[in-house]
DOLUM-407055 format. One line per 4 residues: number of its first residue (from 0); their letters; for each residue x, y, z of N, C-alpha, C. Coordinates in steps of 0.001 Angstrom, whole numbers, plus 500000, padded with zeros to 6 digits. Example, Ala and Ser with C-alpha at 12.3 -4.5 7.8 and 13.67 -1.06 7.14 Angstrom:
BEGIN
0	AS	513190,494310,507800,512300,495500,507800,513200,496700,507800 | 512850,497750,507080,513670,498940,507140,512900,500030,507870
//
This chain:
BEGIN
0	MNGE	500858,498821,499938,500125,500088,499928,500780,501255,499937 | 500548,502164,499374,501167,503281,499039,500796,504495,499893 | 499680,504559,500640,499079,505317,501506,497996,506269,500839 | 497446,505749,499748,496428,506551,498918,494973,505947,499740
4	MVIP	494134,506840,499637,492915,506512,500439,491714,506672,499003 | 491040,505816,498913,489734,505603,497915,488570,505849,498471 | 488004,506637,498019,486572,507033,498304,485645,506569,497295 | 484680,505762,497563,483753,505520,496336,482937,506604,495836
8	VSWV	483089,506494,494581,482008,507590,493858,480382,507352,494569 | 479929,506380,494763,478564,506292,495382,478486,507005,496755 | 479484,507252,497603,479970,507951,498741,479659,509360,498513 | 480406,509945,497528,480572,511257,497162,478986,511698,496724
12	LGII	478444,511100,495760,477065,511220,495485,476087,511119,496482 | 476132,510271,497311,475250,510134,498374,475429,511500,499452 | 476614,511785,499596,476758,512893,500502,476316,514340,499890 | 476542,514381,498440,476024,515688,497696,474493,515606,497990
16	GLLG	474061,514424,497472,472486,514241,497592,471938,514708,499097 | 472491,514128,500127,472201,514462,501419,472386,515733,501817 | 473134,516577,501469,473532,517873,501717,472181,518880,500935 | 471958,518274,499579,471170,519006,499012,469682,518764,499327
20	GVIA	469464,517792,499989,468066,517557,500706,467971,518217,502079 | 468977,518448,502861,469051,519310,503967,468755,520634,503575 | 469302,521192,502657,469254,522631,502111,467815,522686,501750 | 467395,521915,500906,466065,521983,500338,464880,521987,501622
24	TLAG	465265,520970,502640,464362,521044,503842,464467,522417,504557 | 465287,522849,504722,465635,524111,505669,465108,525171,504719 | 465054,525181,503621,464745,526416,502711,463000,526165,502532 | 462542,525261,502761,460995,524828,502761,460747,525312,503999
28	IIYH	461226,525011,505292,460693,525406,506622,461003,527031,506623 | 461849,527717,506044,462223,529119,506341,460741,529653,505543 | 460567,529103,504062,459617,529819,503454,458301,529576,504072 | 457953,528475,504600,456695,528299,505180,456333,529165,506330
32	SMSD	457489,529283,507347,457410,530207,508376,457054,531868,507906 | 457712,532160,506818,457775,533423,506462,456278,533727,505863 | 456053,532775,505200,454730,533021,504530,453487,532931,505576 | 453476,532081,506516,452457,532010,507726,452689,533398,508315
36	RLTV	453874,534025,508770,454039,535240,509327,453569,536442,508429 | 453517,536510,506982,453119,537426,506391,451378,537467,506287 | 451095,536044,506305,449391,536008,506423,449103,536451,507552 | 449549,536503,508689,448990,537014,510050,449258,538600,509825
40	QDKI	450406,539008,509393,450433,540468,509167,449580,541087,508492 | 449155,540618,507299,448160,540938,506252,446838,541007,507189 | 446604,539856,507855,445315,539962,508577,445332,541302,509802 | 446442,541478,510244,446683,542622,511058,446388,543927,510448
44	IEGL	446933,544009,509311,446975,545122,508574,445458,545639,508128 | 444678,544377,507630,443412,544698,507227,442529,545407,508311 | 442544,544683,509608,442049,545152,510785,442314,546496,511105 | 443625,547055,510849,443947,548350,511184,443186,549254,510190
48	RTDI	443331,548697,508762,442387,549553,507836,441138,549788,508134 | 440429,548609,508695,439008,548760,508842,438804,549787,510074 | 439730,549642,511241,439655,550538,512268,439874,552132,511812 | 440794,552190,510834,440936,553593,510524,439688,554328,509450
52	DRMS	439193,553148,508786,438030,553828,507902,436728,554192,508997 | 436742,553337,510018,435755,553742,511134,435812,555010,511653 | 437293,555368,512122,437481,556165,513118,437453,557628,512198 | 437658,557424,510863,437826,558641,510218,436456,559315,509838
56	KGCG	435557,558699,510218,434022,559215,510152,433785,559850,511383 | 434355,560008,512195,434180,560749,513235,433173,560010,514474 | 433061,560426,515479,432158,559804,516687,430851,560284,516801 | 430573,561511,515896,429100,561987,516000,428860,563307,517105
60	ANGC	429950,563253,517695,429895,564671,518958,430057,565783,518199 | 429282,566850,519134,429613,568114,518481,430756,568775,518183 | 431706,568456,519086,433096,569046,519173,434142,568057,518585 | 433724,566954,517875,434776,565899,517331,435336,566715,516031
64	HWKN	436710,566642,516265,437518,567283,515317,437292,566369,513983 | 437053,565073,513896,436839,564292,512737,435579,564259,512037 | 434451,564858,512625,432941,565023,512168,432973,565712,510797 | 433566,566931,510773,433631,567664,509616,434727,567356,508687
68	R	435125,566575,508778,436398,566170,507889,436105,565561,506292
//
């Protein structure tokens, strides 16, 4: 033996495939968590828009700043 180490091609391909799978799984997890977050934020923003529309009409009191707007 001359000290050379032989790594089978199937091992190298398996390691590359495994790393690709791990990266794809992590990317999927990050995508879904960000998508869920954006969905929740969209619901919050829509609620705030509804509140702004309602408040912009004023409260109906005589001294209400927003009444005559």
